[in-house]
GUTORLUM-644445 format. One record per residue: residue in one letter; x, y, z of N, C-alpha, C, O in turn. Coordinates in steps of 0.001 Angstrom, whole numbers, padded with zeros to 6 digits, always signed. Atoms other than C-alpha are relative to their C-alpha. Layout:
AXYZXYZXYZXYZ
...
This chain:
M+000868+000123+001335+031932+024719+015906-001127-000985+000260-002290-000733-000054
R+000986+001041-000117+030181+021620+016838-001207+000332+001041-002341-000139+000955
K+001136-000301-000922+028336+023229+019882-000706+001151-000814-001865+001356-000451
R+000699-001111+000728+027289+026101+017549-000961-000774-000855-002142-000426-000824
I+000860+000873+000911+025811+023500+015063-001211-000647+000827-002366-000623+000400
W+001050+000503-000821+023926+021750+017969-000885+000930+000447-002053+000580+000616
G+000758-001035-000374+022691+025094+019066-000951+000422-001090-002132+000637-000817
L+000744-000416+001197+021429+026048+015647-001153-001159-000123-002329-000818-000249
M+000999+001165+000123+019636+022412+015439-001047+000143+000958-002240+000102+000658
V+001244-000058-001207+017847+022803+018903-000794+001110-000294-002017+001020-000188
L+000851-001183+000330+016824+026294+017867-001060-000246-001040-002228+000124-000932
A+000803+000364+001221+015470+025028+014593-001097-000822+000571-002261-000609+000231
L+001083+001100-000602+013577+022254+016545-000943+000668+000787-002133+000366+000702
F+001126-000679-000880+011925+024522+019010-000696+001095-000895-001855+001426-000644
S+000842-000914+000982+010998+027021+016222-001091-000752-000679-002237-000310-000759
S+001138+000627+000766+009181+024391+014244-001054-000430+000810-002183-000546+000333
V+001044+000583-001003+007356+023095+017388-000906+001285+000325-002133+001231+000410
F+000716-001293-000255+006497+026831+018138-000968+000378-001106-002152+000649-000910
L+000886-000309+001260+005254+027512+014583-001134-001022-000196-002200-000691-000716
A+001165+001101+000136+003196+024205+014657-000988+000276+001066-002167+000006+000837
G+000810-000367-001164+001736+025344+018001-001007+001200-000467-002224+001192-000283
C+000665-001370+000437+000775+028892+016489-000950-000471-001162-001950+000236-001282
N+000788+000229+000989-000860+027190+013497-001165-001093+000315-001977-001432-000546
D+000975+000952-000388-002997+024689+015374-001433+000567+000058-001747+001266+001022
P+001201-000597-000055-006464+025605+014563-000877-000225+001232-001600+000691+001624
D+000731+000303-001203-008038+023844+017655+000514+000932+001234-000259+001254+002137
K-000695-000744-001091-005742+025845+019955-000430+001375-000310-001029+001958+000593
N+000459-001265+000348-006423+029154+018110-001455+000046+000240-001873+001096+000728
F+001542-000257-000320-010311+028479+018410-000220+000210+001310-000886+001156+001731
Q+000045-000201-001547-009969+027924+022065+000450+001457+000615+000023+001947+001661
K-000485-001291-000517-008207+031165+022426-000883+001065-000510-000634+002219-000161
G+000909-000827+000671-010998+032821+020464+000781+000733-001339+000321+001778-001800
D-000567-000754+001046-008642+033781+017599-000667-000816-001313-000018-001639-001959
Y+000712+000724+001038-011306+032567+014977+000435+000357-001516+000297-000493-002395
A-000541-000575+001114-009856+034644+012095+001174-000914-000475+001292-001310-001635
K-001248+000886+000237-006600+032560+012382-000239-001359+000066+000607-002115-000411
A+000251+001501-000156-008129+029239+013127-000649-000473-001339-000336-001539-001869
Y+000907+000414+001188-010613+029220+010087+000844-000467-001131+000664-001642-001451
P-000588+000440+001105-008214+029054+007116+000768-001379+000379+000870-002225-000510
E-000707+001309-000245-006241+026128+008917-000972-001055+000054-000767-002109-000548
F+001101+001077+000087-009508+024222+009653-000281-000416-001451-000279-001595-001804
V+000412+000357+001416-010451+024525+005930+001144-000848-000693+000846-001774-001449
K-001257+000545+000681-006926+023418+004789+000065-001448+000466+000215-002359-000349
R-000018+001408-000403-006957+020342+006981-001090-000746-000372-000912-001924-000683
A+001148+000681+000376-010466+019473+006208+000226-000429-001473+000059-001577-001885
G-000216+000434+001377-009638+019634+002640+001009-001264-000384+000769-002042-001307
T-000882+000971+000091-006683+017329+002949-000681-001410+000263-000582-002387-000479
N+000559+001224-000496-008652+014768+004930-001160-000430-000943-001257-001616-001258
E+000975+000306+000890-011689+014978+002626+000590-000712-001251+000040-001753-001612
V-000730+000729+000998-009337+013991-000290+000211-001507+000206-000034-002405-000600
T-000398+001484-000357-008196+010898+001587-001304-000740+000127-001387-001903-000267
L+001220+000813-000193-011751+009984+002447-000635-000215-001413-001406-001173-001474
R+000668+000297+001164-012906+010049-001048+000866-000697-001019+000442-001132-002089
N-000870+000868+000890-009908+008414-002535-000304-001532-000115-000275-002222+000905
E+000427+001370+000094-010903+005016-003852+001308-000867-000508+001614-000902-001700
A-001113+000842+000438-007837+002701-003909-000438-001419-000057-001179-001873+000814
A+000505+001441-000028-008290-000974-005070+000655-000802+001178+001843-000771+001498
N-000451+000982-001035-008122-003431-002318+000587+000820+001222+001534+000390+001881
G-000246-000879-001130-007837-000669+000262-000684-000516+001229-001330-001564+001223
T+000652+000304-001201-009007-000685+003807-000874+001253+000519-000646+002380+000081
F+000898-001073-000380-011766+001401+005635+000788+000826+001016+000714+002051+000922
E-000390-000732-001155-009892+002450+008701+000839+001442-000433+000575+002449+000224
P-000484-001337+000180-007731+005305+007167-000988+000905-000509-000899+002102-000237
R+000963-000820+000620-010647+006570+005304-001036+000622+001048-001481+001769+001073
Q+000852-000418-001282-012803+006509+008514+000578+001056+000750-000075+002038+001100
K-000629-001039-000847-010255+008420+010402+000327+001338-000803+000560+002382-000194
A-000028-001188+000746-009892+010887+007679-001487+000781-000255-001609+001988-000462
G+001392-000607+000299-013691+011442+007181-000321+000654+001508-000863+001759+001566
N+000383-000612-001228-014097+012099+010932+000886+001041+000316+000349+001828+001096
Q-000753-001080+000039-011300+014535+010907-000472+001279-000916-000346+002466-000613
A+000549-001053+000865-012834+016383+008059-001367+000529+000634-001615+001733+000700
V+001338-000458-000725-016305+016494+009827+000430+001083+001071-000078+002204+001092
H-000429-000765-001119-014473+017923+012902+000371+001345-000450-000037+002378+000081
D-000667-001454+000411-012560+020654+010933-001111+000825-000713-001152+002046-000562
L+001169-000831+000793-015693+021686+008693-000738+000534+001106-000919+001752+001091
F+000784-000444-000974-017683+021992+011741+000585+001204+000744-000128+002185+000955
Y-000517-001148-000920-015245+024300+013829+000353+001159-001243+000466+002347-000939
A-000253-001074+001177-014517+026182+010338-001445+000814+000022-001475+002044-000007
A+001292-000571+000080-018286+026858+010328-000326+000885+001357-000903+001972+001356
E+000058-000817-001287-018223+027926+014013+000790+001322-000079+000324+002377+000350
C-000930-001126+000172-015364+030274+013229-000921+001141-000890-000994+002300-000481
Q+000726-000984+000967-017595+032035+010318-001012+000499+000808-001253+001706+000772
K+001338-000430-000598-020651+032130+012538+000566+001057+001226-000077+002093+001397
K-000536-000786-000890-018539+033753+015370+000505+001392-000567+000412+002442+000068
L-000392-001277+000784-017105+036309+012768-001170+000716-000519-001045+001853-000974
G+001332-000708+000507-020681+037162+011782-000261-000266-001524-001037+000430-002179
N+000037+000419+001378-020330+035503+008402-000997-001186-000270-000575-002294-000599
N+001033+001014-000134-023723+033581+008421-000061-000661-001245-000307-001867-001227
A+000373+000747+001240-023969+032779+004798+001216-001152-000157+000924-002309-000461
E-001181+000910-000072-020321+031096+004924-000380-001155+000975-000242-002338+000664
A+000059+001052-001124-021234+029299+008185-000921-000951-000482-000649-002137-000294
E+001170+000593+000358-024481+028091+006693+000511-001158-001001+000199-002326-000768
A-000661+000939+000947-022556+026318+003680+000760-000960+000571+000746-002095+000095
L-000835+000794-000775-020230+024860+006066-000719-001036+000786-000384-002220+000748
Y+000733+000923-000718-022728+023372+008323-000774-000966-000987-000905-002128-000604
R+000515+000799+000883-024489+021925+005354+000931-000848-000382+000588-002030-000400
R-001178+000979+000227-021140+020392+004388+000099-001048+000955+000184-002229+000619
V-000193+001014-001049-020857+018761+007692-001155-000984+000055-000905-002184+000172
V+001165+000816+000146-024231+017331+007536+000083-001118-001122+000008-002309-000820
A-000139+000579+001305-023865+016023+003928+001288-001057+000260+001210-002237-000079
L-001265+000862+000111-020305+014587+004620-000245-001236+001174+000341-002315+001086
S+000074+000966-001115-021522+012694+007951-000799-001120-000635-000767-002203-000051
Q+000687+001123+000685-023713+010552+005533+000696-000638-001101+000126-001329-001945
Y-000761+000554+001297-020999+009609+003160+000206-001468+000019+000625-001951+001070
Q-000278+001248+000048-020752+006105+002111+001403-000298-000638+001695-000017-001800
I-001362+000519+000543-017185+004703+001811+000034-001211-000666-000322-002255-000119
R-000107+001088+000836-016584+002469-000996+001347-000582-000270+002224+000210-000616
I-001334+000525+000245-013610+000110-001406-000176-001017-001169-000785-002082-001074
P-000055+001049+001166-013139-001496-004809+000936-001012+000243+002041-000760+000722
H-000806+001039-000103-011846-004931-004828+000201-000682-001302-000755-001127-001938
D-000597+000446+001186-009776-006151-007735+000721-001220+000179+001889-001093+000548
Q-000859+000946-000261-008704-009657-007505+001287-000332-000946+002315-000949-000668
S-001166+000078+000956-006661-009449-010616+001275+000870+000453+002424+000525+000177
A-001092-000988-000472-004568-006584-009066+000761-000840+001223+001990-000901+001250
L-000600+000766-001019-003911-008735-005968+000916-001071-000575+002077-001237-000201
L-000936+001064+000743-002683-011595-008240+001223+000618-000539+002347+000159-000338
K-001250-000671+000532-000478-009191-010040+001116+000330+000961+002302+000068+000761
D-001021-000511-001035+001151-007739-006961+000711-001344+000652+001899-001330+000976
S-000572+001084-000576+001683-011203-005589+001006-000676-000811+002055-001090-000318
L-000820+000605+000887+003142-012635-008808+001379+000897-000032+002482+000357-000118
F-001259-000885+000142+005613-009483-008907+000817-000462+001194+002013-000677+000997
S-000744+000293-001232+006660-010419-005248+000670-001369-000286+001852-001487+000040
L-000483+001362+000282+007209-014136-006360+001273+000282-001112+002369-000255-000954
I-000965+000016+000875+009192-013086-009325+001381+000870+000618+002533+000545+000330
S-001225-000736-000709+011513-010537-007268+000829-000930+000971+002046-000850+001137
S-000765+000966-000816+012151-013434-004792+000813-000817-000680+001940-001082-000261
A-000680+000947+000854+013088-015753-007613+001367+000603-000468+002386-000087-000444
R-000901-000767+000439+015359-013133-008928+001192+000047+001028+002363-000193+000734
E-000987-000068-001200+017073-012675-005458+000700-001418+000200+001899-001488+000470
V-000511+001280-000155+017584-016350-005231+001250-000130-001010+002367-000479-000626
R-001043+000191+000978+019558-016347-008568+001181+000882+000245+002330+000546-000042
S-001176-000855-000337+021555-013357-007392+000893-000618+001040+002116-000640+000898
Q-000768+000534-001069+022594-015017-004225+000648-001300-000454+001700-001669+000068
E-000574+001309+000515+023264-018276-006078+001164+000352-000812+002124-000413-000725
T-001125-000299+000915+025642-016690-008518+001068+000523+000879+002230+000202+000633
S-001092-000407-001066+027537-015013-005604+000574-000923+000588+001803-000976+000647
Y-000524+001116-000838+027875-017914-003657+000732-000803-000782+001711-001331-000254
G-000763+000861+001059+029085-019860-006904+001353+000677-000021+002360+000000+000188
R-001268-000580+000327+031789-017285-007498+000749-000008+001391+001975-000083+001310
A-000667-000018-001264+032729-017218-003754+000553-001405+000255+001677-001563+000734
L-000306+001321-000309+032803-020937-003508+001354-000513-000873+002238-001272-000475
S-001097+000308+000901+035134-021112-006574+001181+000562+000338+002253+000012+000090
D-001246-000697-000545+037449-018626-005055+000462-000918+001018+001635-001288+000976
W-000392+000711-001324+037556-020652-001837+000789-001523-000463+001769-002004+000105
R-000582+001315+000395+038243-024036-003806+001326+000289-000666+002242-000529-000576
N-001472-000322+000622+041170-022348-005726+000892+000265+001104+002007-000254+001059
Q-001066-000252-001038+042799-021069-002548-000730-000180+001453-001054+000769+002166
P+000508+000334-001171+041367-022893+000379+000784+000643+001178+002012+000737+001185
P-000730-000676-001153+042054-021133+003717+000545-001298+001014+000180-002463+000857
P-000464+000934-001020+043853-022978+006638-001043-000854+000674-001967-000219+001181
G+000922+000931-000697+041857-025839+008097-001060-000501-001017-001985-001214-000629
N+000853+000438+000998+040075-026401+004750-001430-000018+000330-002075-001013+000001
T+001371-000173-000394+036716-025315+006057-000755+000919-001002-000136+001899-001419
D+000752-000906+000989+034105-023674+003692-000431+001261+000904-001204+001114+001850
P+000381-001348-000788+033779-019958+005074-001362+000482-000280-001875+001395+000367
Y+001401-000668+000453+030421-019435+003358-001260-000836+000455-002408-000444+000245
D+001044+000825-000370+028424-022281+004825-000927+000602+001065-002132+000353+001014
N+000779-000705-000848+027213-020217+007670+000087+001473+000113-000229+002075+001140
G-000004-001431+000028+027750-016733+006649+001068+000637+000735+001026+001860+000870
G-001172-000501-000554+031024-016321+008474+001010+000385-000666+000838+000268-001879
S-001146-000439+000784+034298-015028+007368+001211-000738+000341+001411-001204+001463
N-001363+000575-000079+037652-016439+006837+000962+000484-001060+000611+001036-002103
G-001032-000625+001104+040869-015580+005025-000221+001342-000226-000415+002075+000744
G+000284-001213+000342+040361-012543+003235-001443+000636-000172-001645+001800-000520
T+001445-000340+000279+036589-012426+003054-000440+000944+001176+000267+001125+002167
T+000679-000829-000805+034234-010063+004839-001371-000546+000527-001937-001421-000127
T+001427+000522-000552+030937-010704+006949-000983+000197-001126-001940-000562-001275
E+001155-000160+001067+029042-009329+003972+000304-001019-001068-000463-000934-002027
A-000167+000776+001052+030450-012086+001762-001158-000800-000240-001872-001123+000710
P+001072+000928+000195+027888-014263-000142+000171-001240+000733+001327-001619+000917
S-000032+001238-000648+027132-017433+001687-001257-000857-000363-002343-000439-000765
R+001005+001075+000083+025256-020657+001472-001248+000221+000920-002370-000180+000613
Y+000979-000354-001058+023297-019469+004504-001038+001037-000504-002237+000900-000262
W+000753-000986+000577+022004-016411+002719-000817-000485-001119-001995-000153-001253
L+000716+000601+001178+021134-018335-000438-001223-000831+000555-002314-000761-000011
A+001093+000816-000389+019021-020795+001658-001110+000990+000497-002305+000776+000292
N+001178-000975-000581+017160-017847+003333-000706+000531-001216-001928+000679-001181
A+000770-000552+001239+016442-016442-000290-000852-001011-000347-002016-000707-000611
V+001015+001199+000502+014940-019853-001194-001109-000034+000851-002254-000015+000400
L+001280+000137-000831+012844-020080+001888-000965+001136-000209-002178+000930-000173
N+000910-001130+000477+011509-016544+000971-000738-000219-001136-001935+000063-001200
L+000673+000247+001279+010809-017555-002467-001153-000965+000144-002240-000745-000389
R+001058+001067-000194+008840-020620-001429-001185+000622+000752-002352+000373+000447
T+001277-000634-000566+006753-018501+000934-000748+000920-001049-001978+000942-001087
R+000592-000902+000941+006102-016015-001799-000846-000903-001119-001838-000434-001676
Q+000606+000969+000974+005113-019139-004145-001341-000346+000678-002424-000224+000106
R+001112+000422-000736+002812-020338-001495-000900+000962+000139-002062+000556+000111
D+001024-001160-000276+001049-016977-000928-000606+000054-001376-001833+000135-001413
Y+000580-000266+001209+000579-016691-004748-001010-001318-000330-002163-001194-000744
V+000915+001299+000276-000759-020428-005120-001325+000221+000801-002416-000061+000306
R+001279-000019-000980-003235-019711-002177-000918+000874-000573-002107+000556-000594
L+000612-001127+000611-004333-016514-003890-000711-000473-001327-001895-000258-001585
L+000392+000333+001384-004509-018020-007436-001089-000996+000256-002152-000719-000300
F+000959+001091-000032-006536-021181-006447-001279+000557+000853-002270-000172+000840
A+001121-000539-000621-009004-019001-004316-000890+000894-000734-001998+001276-000359
T+000660-000943+001010-009889-016840-007259-000961-000710-000927-000610-001757-001471
T+001041+000560+000611-013011-017622-008986-000174+000624-001430+000355+001705-001688
A+000261-000653+001278-014181-017020-012612-000850+001134+000002-000802+001893-000966
D+000845-001216-000363-016693-014426-011251+001043+001143+000140+000814+002215-000421
Q-000966-001050-000594-013718-012386-009902+001035+000441-001437+001268+001571-001868
V-000813-000313+001189-011357-013036-013071-000483-000946-000975-000253-002145-000821
P+000514+000979+001070-012995-014534-016094+000891-001105-000676+000476-002226-000970
D-001006+000800+000571-009827-015982-017548+000896-000755+000910+002004-001131+000526
I-000816+000636-001092-008569-017612-014328+000330-001358-000234+001201-001839+000491
A-000146+001274+000313-008591-020926-015707+001333-000210-000827+002124-001143-000688
K-001065+000006+000844-006098-020005-018337+001439+000395+000811+002577+000030+000514
V-001302-000372-000953-003719-018510-015631+000390-001160+000633+001575-001487+000568
K-000385+001075-000742-003956-021610-013488+000710-000991-000710+001652-001581-000180
T-000545+000828+000970-003132-023701-016516+001543+000389-000367+002491-000397-000361
A-001392-000594+000090-000165-021564-017240+000842-000153+000906+001999-000460+000618
Y-000784-000019-001311+001040-021508-013672+000442-001390+000170+001546-001532+000696
D-000522+001275-000307+001318-025286-013557+001126-000362-000779+001982-001059-000234
K-001214+000103+000709+003839-025333-016450+001174+000992+000542+002354+000644+000596
F-001177-000918-000651+005756-022265-014902+000450-000494+001224+001618-000243+001522
S-000435+000584-001397+005956-023993-011512+000874-000979-000101+001747-001155+000749
R-000902+001121+000270+007570-026932-013072+001427+000538-000285+002441+000035+000198
S-001198-000642+000349+010176-024656-014556+000881+000588+001179+002112+000558+001197
L-000498-000415-001250+010747-023120-011152+000533-001101+000735+001687-000963+001142
D-000490+001062-000664+011126-026429-009478+001225-000502-000555+002177-000821+000158
N-001222+000659+000744+013579-027672-012071+001257+001072+000321+002366+000603+000578
Y-001082-000839-000253+015733-024478-011519+000600-000175+001439+001813-000232+001639
L-000388+000232-001357+015752-024968-007719+000685-001258+000226+001492-001305+001154
S-000613+001175-000163+016835-028468-008072+001520+000149-000178+002245-000728+000290
Y-001416-000270+000331+020280-027038-009201+000281+001119+000967+001313+001061+001635
G-000420-001365-000728+020155-023543-007374-000428+000099+001394-000331+001178+001978
A+000360-000155-001439+018865-024409-003917+000668-000953+000864+000656-002152+000583
P-000929+000862-000810+021083-025745-001140-000994-001097+000641-002154-000885+000994
G+000731+001049-000481+020077-029137+000058-000637-000868-000918-001171-001897-000504
S+000618+000746+000933+018817-030389-003250+001198-000940-000654+002379-000603-000742
I-001003+000874+000584+020495-033344-004887+000891+000336-000961+002021-000152-000990
L-000820-000374+001055+021772-031774-007767+000564+001421+000300+000977+002100-000641
F-000482-001334-000271+022849-028572-005994+001343+000353-000360+002257-000237+000217
S-001381-000444+000571+025841-026883-007811-000183+001450-000399-000616+001753-001511
P+000349-001443+000051+025653-023073-007317+000731+000642-001285+001954+000611-001426
D-000397-000515+001295+025981-021390-010724+000912-000808-000948+001900-000332-001507
S-000675+000963+000753+027154-024380-012544-000746+000184-001324-001776+000851-001429
F+000604+000147+001515+026445-025028-016446-001479-000375+000032-002296+000202-000685
F+001487+000453-000165+023144-026858-015382-000716+000975+000637-001826+001292+000209
S+000810-001020-000725+022112-024326-013027-000330+001125-000992-001463+001606-000977
Q+000210-001194+000866+022501-021564-015748-000929-000490-001105-001765+000322-001502
I+001136+000574+000895+020458-023649-018216-001296+000196+000453-002155+000863-000123
A+001235+000057-000717+017782-024250-015752-000524+001466+000230-001714+001758+000122
W+000541-001438-000134+017614-020535-015092-000465+000449-001193-001595+000938-001209
S+000335-000522+001464+017505-019632-018848-001587-000592-000079-002570+000121-000282
S+001348+000784+000235+014547-022315-018978-001201+000755+000905-002346+000952+000498
F+000919-000649-000850+012912-020562-016002-000408+001183-000682-001588+001334-000997
E+000350-001417+000547+013042-017095-017491-000883-000098-001191-001795+000707-001383
S+000714-000041+001259+011759-018290-020862-001482-000349+000496-002433+000217-000042
G+001482+000415-000521+008594-020006-018798-000603+001337+000656-001738+001749+000421
L+000459-001221-000616+008326-016920-016792-000599+001061-000819-001573+001695-000413
D+000491-000902+000976+007854-014716-019868-001302-000409-000620-002182+000397-000922
T+001309+000512+000677+005169-016937-021339-000882+000182+001140-001917+000794+000876
F+001062+000004-001039+003379-017137-017963-000437+001455+000329-001618+001711+000567
Q+000471-001425-000354+003377-013374-017271-000748+000531-001141-001581+001394-000862
R+000907-000505+001061+001859-012701-020792-001377-000479+000340-002303+000319+000194
V+001338+000627-000287-001089-014965-019749-000579+000736+001467-001716+001196+001570
A+000434-000477-001212-001196-013745-016103-000423+001442-000156-001500+001757+000350
Y+000196-001459-000104-001079-009894-016814-001079+000409-000908-001574+001537-000916
A+001014-000378+001087-003560-010225-019687-001429-000396+000658-002472-000111+000068
A+001278+000450-000859-006268-011631-017123-000559+001168+000767-000018+001481+001827
Q+000620-001266-000662-008439-008557-016123-001088-000728+000857-001604-001811+000583
G+000955+000364-000933-010733-008877-013269-001317+000864+000103-001275+002040-000259
N+001194-000544-000134-014255-007948-012613-000053+000796+001445+000000+000155+002495
V-000040-000948-001289-014355-005032-009891-001341-000183+000792-002448-000116+000258
T+001069+000134-001013-016558-005575-006821+000198+001143+001086+001292+001680+001259
Y-000080-001065-000989-017410-003039-004034-000454-000495+001237-001347-001340+001298
T+000676+000211-001279-017844-003156-000283-000195+001428+000533+000711+002261+000547
T+000557-001334-000560-019687-000202+001191+000031+000099+001458-000227-000918+002102
Q+000013-000153-001575-019411+001056+004784-000380+001448+000176+000224+002298-000478
A+000337-001444-000264-021201+004330+006162+001248+000474+001032+001864-000249+001815
L-000889-000712-000954-018893+006901+007909-000413-000143+001275-001501+000302+001641
Q+000548+000175-001444-018915+005861+011541+000629+001152+000750+001850+001247+000876
L-000229-001200-000741-018902+009072+013519+000510-000109+001293-000143-000729+002133
K-000584+000010-001256-016640+009510+016380-000673+001051+000882-000705+000925+002106
K+000705-001021-000801-018486+012491+017499-001461+000585-000665-001638+001679-001201
P+001268-000271+000675-022026+012443+016338-000688+001321+000604-001562+001860-000075
Q+000476-001107-000594-022864+015373+018683+000397+001276-001053-000312+002282-001048
L-000346-001135+000859-021192+017703+016057-001089+000187-001107-001473+001266-001558
I+001031-000082+001051-023755+016676+013533-001332+000588+000487-002049+001297-000219
D+001245-000535-000486-026633+017406+015912+000065+001559+000181-000825+002363-000096
Q-000206-001434+000116-025075+020665+016521-000089+000830-001172-000580+001958-001133
A-000080-000663+001316-024585+021585+012912-001541+000125-000467-001906+001155-001034
K+001432-000025+000359-028449+020689+012327-000731+000960+000804-001674+001594+000330
A+000667-000936-000842-029442+022724+015197+000389+001494-000473-000494+002352-000468
A-000365-001182+000565-027442+025704+013771-000727+000515-001349-001073+001656-001655
L+000736-000271+001268-029020+025290+010462-001494+000452+000262-002004+001398-000337
A+001219-000158-000360-032411+025109+012069-000314+001520+000532-001319+002191+000298
S-000004-001455-000722-031771+028374+013971+000109+001039-001219-000340+002178-001091
M-000074-000915+001177-031011+029921+010453-001057-000119-000829-001113+000644-001793
G+001206+000210+000806-034224+028697+009013+000250-000919-001091-000520-000947-002051
V-000347+000968+001037-032573+026027+006957-000123-001336+000238+000313-001832+001277
S+000385+001556-000284-033663+022454+006576+001321-000802-000183+001945-000754-001243
P-001264+000795+000193-030654+020084+007319-000307-001242-000684+000636-002015-000855
A+000332+001271+000450-032461+017233+005756+000805-000229-001425+000594+000534-002367
L-000720+000270+001288-030156+015820+002958+000063-001340-000324+000147-002091+000647
G-000123+001264+000379-029988+012622+000982+001562-000547+000279+002584+000137+000322
V-001600+000649-000229-026956+010068+001654+000710+000185-001247+000255-000048-002367
E-000823-000456+000944-024149+011195-000223+000883-001190-000663+001533-001929+000077
A-000660+001081+000794-022596+008771-002942+001365+000656-000014+001525+001873+000075
P-001416-000431+000151-018769+008899-003234+000082+000799-001277-000558+000474-002277
A-000131-001121+000854-017719+011925-005314+000779-000778-001123+001689-001579-000910
G-000630+000573+001086-016846+010963-008843-000342-001261-000603+000280-001798-001519
A+000622+001289+000374-018996+007910-009160+000020-000015-001650-000285+000964-002331
G+000281+000145+001247-018878+006574-012540+001352+000448-000973+001411+000365-002200
Q-001300-000559+000524-015291+008019-013212+001227-001082+000437+001178-001876+001377
G-001140+001153-000330-011859+005972-013354+000537+000271+001227+000669+001449+001561
T-000623-000273-001184-010304+005462-010075+001270-000934-000046+001189-002116-000383
T-001489+000645+000181-006535+004411-009991-000016-001044+001302-000284-000623+002427
G-000233+000924-000799-006049+001229-008114+001313-000646+000201+002291-000024-000214
T-001360+000490-000060-003172-001167-007227+000676-000182-001235-000015-000619-002156
N-000765+000170+001288-000548-001282-009974-000637+000871-001164-000443+000616-002353
G+000663-000812+001172-002610+001431-011864-001088-000487-000632-001487+000028-001677
V+000989+000668+000560-005336-000855-012444-001290+000959+000123-001524+001453+001226
N+001121-000733-000031-008579+001116-013366-001066-000740+000645-001429-001806+000148
V+000937+000916-000808-011144-000071-010819-001382+000488-000015-002223-000062+000696
N+001524-000409-000095-014367+001877-011543-000285+000395-001361+000555+000855-002134
S+000362-000422+001359-016354+002476-014550-001650+000168+000210-002224-000360+001163
S+001335-000094-000256-019999+003505-015050-000861-001338-000160-002031-001422+000213
S+000821+001141+000136-020956-000014-015949+000032-000756+001289-000901-001528+001511
N-000035+000802-001264-019955-001448-012544-000053+000828+001196+000368+000350+002250
S+000172-000838-001267-020653+001420-010115-001429+000021+000422-002349+000363-000322
P+001386+000154-000637-023598+000911-007853-000583+001351+000179-001781+001433+000451
F+000441-001319-000283-023882+004671-007518-000352+000898-001374-000573+002109-001360
V+000394-000893+001144-024632+005657-011151-001376-000566-000472-001687-001754-000566
E+001514+000339+000254-028229+005779-012137-000161-000211-001433-001266-000493-001895
């Protein structure tokens, strides 16, 4: 039975590889099967053109550059397919699309407020992980004190196991790691917060003031919940009160931090062609058809319309788009 299952899995794998090869438009084009290659070129070009035009806040150029080059490649060979099939009108439209897309200006919206909110979310998640590890360690330590194992050693200090515990048991070691991660996330947020200017986020001064109070409530909690602190007592009465105070301060700070909206700025970069010869060939093909290939620089599609960014922040509007006349 097992051999039969393995045989079916191997057969399915080879079938998928075979079908993928059959649908490879580049291979079909080389074999002269233009009718079969054409729809696959168009399909792949469409997918990559969507990626090229998708403006995500605080994104990077590299994936969009790669998608743009693939779209140019696929549109060019789709045009070649139509030309070889004798469909000159369709070929002309595709060649024109190649030339236009080659002049595309990739625009990256930058929203500092979205970066701050993402960093704050990471900070909050890390704080809650500390609290979870602290309460787990507190319960485990209490159990150990009630029934200490032979040798009277704390099995949770180094993440080891003893008695009836498991290696997955909560430990002081894991709690300490969670605290270190929290402090790292806190430093990241502070660095970003104090690098932010009023030009980027007009209400940033309010956020900085609110953070100062919030950070004190976090330090107060960690004075009870973090290993190595003088008052460390995992999940004690004082730790519970400090955590409640922290959550109250967090609620106040979040209202200020999430209400601060940023001004969106843009960085623009021309599509950097990996195969510029395809553009020259497309222009030559258009010239042979009596069509002028001269086109203006193409602006990003949908300029002046909303673009979804990090955390769903709207990062584009007619008032701040450099492409709206």
